[in-house]
ZAPA-115652 format. One record per residue (C-alpha): z, y, x. Coordinates in steps of 0.05 Angstrom, whole numbers, padded with zeros to 5 digits, always signed. Example, Ala and Ser with C-alpha at 12.3 -4.5 7.8 and 13.67 -1.06 7.14 Angstrom:
2
+00156-00090+00246 +00143-00021+00273 
//
This chain:
118
+02447-00658+00266 +02441-00590+00301 +02519-00587+00307 +02520-00652+00342 +02466-00628+00390 +02495-00560+00402 +02565-00585+00414 +02543-00638+00459 +02499-00594+00502 +02538-00532+00503 +02593-00518+00560 +02665-00510+00544 +02656-00434+00550 +02596-00430+00502 +02638-00465+00447 +02699-00424+00461 +02651-00364+00461 +02623-00385+00388 +02692-00393+00361 +02723-00324+00386 +02659-00285+00371 +02663-00316+00300 +02737-00303+00290 +02728-00228+00312 +02669-00223+00268 +02699-00251+00208 +02771-00212+00223 +02729-00145+00224 +02694-00163+00159 +02762-00179+00130 +02782-00108+00150 +02727-00079+00118 +02742-00116+00056 +02814-00092+00050 +02786-00023+00061 +02740-00030+00005 +02794-00059-00040 +02761-00127-00043 +02824-00172-00044 +02779-00235-00054 +02731-00225+00003 +02791-00205+00050 +02828-00271+00032 +02766-00313+00046 +02757-00280+00113 +02830-00286+00128 +02826-00363+00109 +02762-00372+00154 +02796-00337+00212 +02856-00376+00207 +02812-00442+00207 +02780-00419+00271 +02847-00401+00303 +02870-00471+00282 +02807-00506+00317 +02823-00460+00377 +02892-00482+00379 +02872-00558+00375 +02830-00554+00433 +02881-00528+00480 +02891-00576+00541 +02970-00570+00551 +02963-00620+00617 +02917-00572+00652 +02958-00511+00639 +03021-00525+00600 +03053-00452+00598 +02982-00418+00586 +02973-00463+00527 +03039-00458+00496 +03031-00383+00502 +02960-00384+00473 +02984-00434+00413 +03039-00387+00397 +02990-00328+00390 +02943-00373+00349 +02997-00387+00306 +03021-00318+00296 +02952-00291+00284 +02943-00345+00229 +03014-00332+00196 +02999-00257+00196 +02931-00265+00159 +02959-00313+00108 +03014-00266+00086 +03005-00239+00018 +02996-00167+00042 +02940-00183+00090 +02889-00180+00032 +02907-00101+00025 +02931-00082+00095 +02876-00070+00146 +02928-00063+00196 +02944-00135+00195 +02871-00150+00212 +02870-00093+00263 +02930-00130+00298 +02896-00198+00297 +02828-00162+00322 +02863-00127+00380 +02895-00195+00397 +02832-00233+00394 +02791-00180+00432 +02841-00181+00487 +02843-00255+00495 +02766-00260+00491 +02762-00202+00545 +02806-00249+00587 +02766-00310+00577 +02703-00276+00595 +02733-00247+00657 +02762-00314+00678 +02690-00344+00664 +02660-00288+00712 +02711-00304+00766 +02702-00378+00760 +02621-00367+00767 +02631-00325+00836 
//
């Protein structure tokens, strides 16, 4: 019930924020798990981040901005593929790559939101 109320009452930016912040948090947890040698936890985090990336991809509005959406979709798919590679569970560098891309995208969305409000 809470999810329905939250989804119905939040703005698109708030929903986007939830997905990005969650993906970044989980990717950081996955990175830490690889450093600790916990491949199972790293794999679980990688799979959860991939699920969030797929959700972000499905939400793209290609009619509103076809080129931007195509580029974002390609990035989401690239990150998901990297995370699901077998070596991701033992390589903090793969998580670092995904975190860097997510943070860059998130910064851009935040800046666009600020500019849209002014």
